[in-house]
C-alpha positions in Angstrom: 0.0 0.0 0.0 1.4 3.3 -1.0 1.0 6.7 0.8 -0.5 9.5 -1.2 2.9 11.2 -1.6 4.4 8.0 -2.9 1.5 7.5 -5.3 1.7 11.1 -6.5 5.5 10.8 -7.2 5.1 7.5 -9.0 2.3 9.0 -11.2 4.4 12.1 -11.9 7.4 9.9 -13.0 5.2 7.7 -15.1 3.6 10.7 -16.9 7.0 12.3 -17.6 8.4 9.0 -19.0 5.4 8.7 -21.3 5.7 12.3 -22.4 9.5 12.7 -22.7 10.9 9.2 -22.6 13.2 10.2 -19.7 12.5 10.6 -16.0 12.2 14.1 -14.3 15.0 15.6 -12.3 14.9 15.7 -8.5 14.2 19.4 -8.7 11.2 18.8 -10.9 9.9 16.1 -8.6 10.3 18.4 -5.6 8.4 21.2 -7.3 5.7 18.9 -8.5 5.1 17.5 -5.0 5.5 20.9 -3.4 8.3 19.7 -1.0 10.8 22.0 0.6 13.9 19.8 0.0 15.3 17.0 -2.1 15.7 14.8 1.0 11.9 14.2 0.9 12.2 13.0 -2.7 15.1 10.7 -1.7 12.9 9.1 1.0 10.0 8.7 -1.4 12.2 7.3 -4.1 13.8 4.8 -1.6 10.3 3.7 -0.5 9.1 3.1 -4.1 12.2 1.2 -4.8 11.9 -1.0 -1.7 8.3 -1.8 -2.7 9.3 -2.8 -6.2 7.6 0.0 -8.2 10.8 1.6 -9.5 14.4 0.8 -10.1 17.4 3.2 -10.0 19.9 2.4 -12.7 23.4 1.8 -11.4 26.1 4.3 -12.2 23.6 6.5 -14.0 22.8 10.0 -12.7 19.2 10.1 -11.5 18.1 7.5 -14.0 14.9 5.7 -13.0 12.8 2.9 -14.5 9.2 2.1 -13.5 9.0 -1.6 -13.0 5.3 -1.8 -12.2 2.3 0.4 -11.6 -0.5 0.0 -9.0 -3.9 -0.8 -10.5 -5.1 2.8 -9.6 -2.6 4.1 -12.2 -3.5 1.5 -14.9 -1.1 -1.3 -13.8 -2.0 -5.0 -14.0 -2.4 -7.0 -10.8 1.0 -8.4 -9.8 2.9 -5.9 -12.1 3.7 -6.4 -15.8 4.3 -2.8 -16.7 7.0 -2.2 -19.4 8.8 1.1 -19.0 9.3 3.5 -21.9 13.0 3.9 -21.1 14.5 0.6 -22.1 17.9 -1.2 -22.0 19.3 -2.1 -25.3 21.0 -5.4 -25.8 24.7 -5.0 -26.1 25.7 -4.8 -29.8 28.6 -6.8 -31.3 30.2 -3.6 -32.6 30.4 -0.3 -30.7 27.7 2.2 -31.6 26.9 3.5 -34.1 28.1 0.6 -36.2 25.3 -1.8 -37.2 21.8 -2.3 -35.9 21.0 -3.2 -32.3 18.6 -5.7 -31.0 15.9 -4.7 -28.5 14.0 -7.1 -26.2 10.6 -6.5 -27.8 8.4 -8.7 -29.9 7.1 -5.7 -31.8 10.3 -3.8 -32.7 10.5 -1.5 -35.6 13.7 -0.5 -37.4 14.4 3.3 -37.5 17.4 4.9 -39.1 20.4 5.8 -36.9 21.5 8.9 -38.6 24.5 9.9 -36.6 25.5 11.7 -33.3 23.9 14.5 -31.4 25.7 17.0 -29.1 24.6 17.1 -25.5 27.3 19.5 -24.3 30.1 19.4 -26.8 29.5 21.2 -30.1 29.0 18.8 -33.0 28.4 19.9 -36.6 25.1 19.2 -38.2 24.1 15.5 -38.1 25.9 13.2 -40.5 23.5 10.8 -42.1 24.4 7.1 -42.0 22.9 3.9 -43.3 22.7 2.2 -39.9 19.5 1.4 -38.1 18.3 0.6 -34.6 15.4 -1.6 -33.4 12.9 0.3 -31.4 9.8 -1.0 -29.5 6.6 -0.1 -31.3 5.1 1.6 -28.2 7.9 4.1 -28.2 7.0 5.5 -31.6 4.2 7.9 -30.8 2.4 10.4 -32.8 2.4 11.1 -36.6 5.6 11.7 -38.6 8.8 9.8 -39.2 11.2 8.7 -36.5 15.0 8.5 -36.3 17.6 7.7 -33.7 20.8 9.6 -32.6 23.7 8.6 -30.4 24.3 11.2 -27.7 27.7 12.7 -27.1 28.3 14.9 -24.0 26.8 15.2 -20.5 24.7 18.4 -20.6 21.4 16.5 -20.2 22.4 14.1 -17.4 19.8 15.5 -15.0 17.1 14.6 -17.5 18.4 11.0 -17.4 20.3 11.3 -20.8 23.9 10.1 -20.7 26.8 10.1 -23.0 26.5 7.1 -25.3 22.7 6.7 -25.0 20.7 6.4 -28.1 17.7 8.8 -28.3 14.6 8.2 -30.4 13.3 11.3 -32.1 9.9 12.0 -33.8 10.5 14.3 -36.7 8.7 17.6 -36.3 9.4 21.3 -36.7 7.1 22.3 -33.7 7.8 22.2 -30.0 6.1 23.2 -26.8 7.9 24.8 -23.9 9.7 22.2 -21.8 10.1 19.7 -24.7 13.5 18.1 -25.2 14.3 18.6 -28.9 16.9 18.2 -31.5 17.7 21.8 -32.4 19.7 23.0 -35.5 21.5 26.2 -34.5 22.4 28.6 -37.2 22.1 25.8 -39.8 25.3 24.0 -38.7 25.3 22.9 -35.1 22.9 20.1 -34.0 22.2 19.8 -30.2 19.8 18.1 -27.8 18.4 20.5 -25.3 15.2 21.5 -23.5 13.2 24.1 -25.7 11.9 27.2 -24.1 10.4 30.1 -26.0 10.5 33.6 -24.5 8.8 36.0 -26.8 10.8 36.1 -30.0 13.8 34.4 -28.4 14.5 30.7 -28.1 16.3 29.4 -25.0 18.1 26.0 -25.3 18.4 24.8 -21.7 20.8 22.1 -20.5 19.9 19.6 -17.7 23.3 20.0 -16.1 24.2 23.0 -13.9 27.7 23.0 -15.4 26.2 24.3 -18.7 24.7 27.7 -19.2 21.4 28.2 -21.0 21.9 29.5 -24.5 19.5 32.0 -25.9 19.1 32.8 -29.7 16.8 34.7 -32.0 13.9 32.6 -33.3 15.4 32.7 -36.8 18.7 31.1 -35.5 17.0 27.9 -34.2 15.2 25.2 -36.3 13.5 22.3 -34.4 14.3 19.0 -36.1 12.4 16.7 -33.9 11.1 15.9 -30.4 12.4 13.2 -28.0 10.1 10.3 -27.6 12.3 7.6 -26.2 15.7 6.5 -24.9 17.7 3.3 -25.4 20.6 2.5 -23.1 23.3 0.0 -23.9 25.5 -1.6 -21.1 
């Protein structure tokens, strides 16, 4: 039996995983539950983990999987919930060479088109002929999907680490708070949180070591929105 705060936190994490494909940061959890400190979030996370509802990924900053949901949140009796954030099977060759296998009976191949910067500037995405297998439930909404290998650590507080593969739904539109692939001044591709402030676009990192970058709206083109994450060990 979960307390109301435990249930509220589990529901918040679940909704963010469904929306963004990555878990919320501890600051976002604290704000959503109107708590005064992160220590309260740590206690709730520990309680959820002890009860088998979530799992913290080892050696990954603030990365969380939902293992099961209570029936009140749409879970099946006894568990059986499959998280949106998945672990990819280890490939025979280092990424991005070749396709990966994913533990899913309904996997779809999407093109792996190159690397994306999450901290370190990388020139516009280099297209490649490789592909990656993605569970069908991760491919949401209309439009084409593609995958990118992440380079850099500027999004670690959003659960996105160097070497992860992100699944992107191709779109030119974004809402405030979305994590997007942004093309800056037609040559630099980066993965950041999108925030519009009037006629300016802020590309916000999820790592306090990186400053938020602000551009005129004509300097930034949204190339797609994050819908999922594949992690290889």
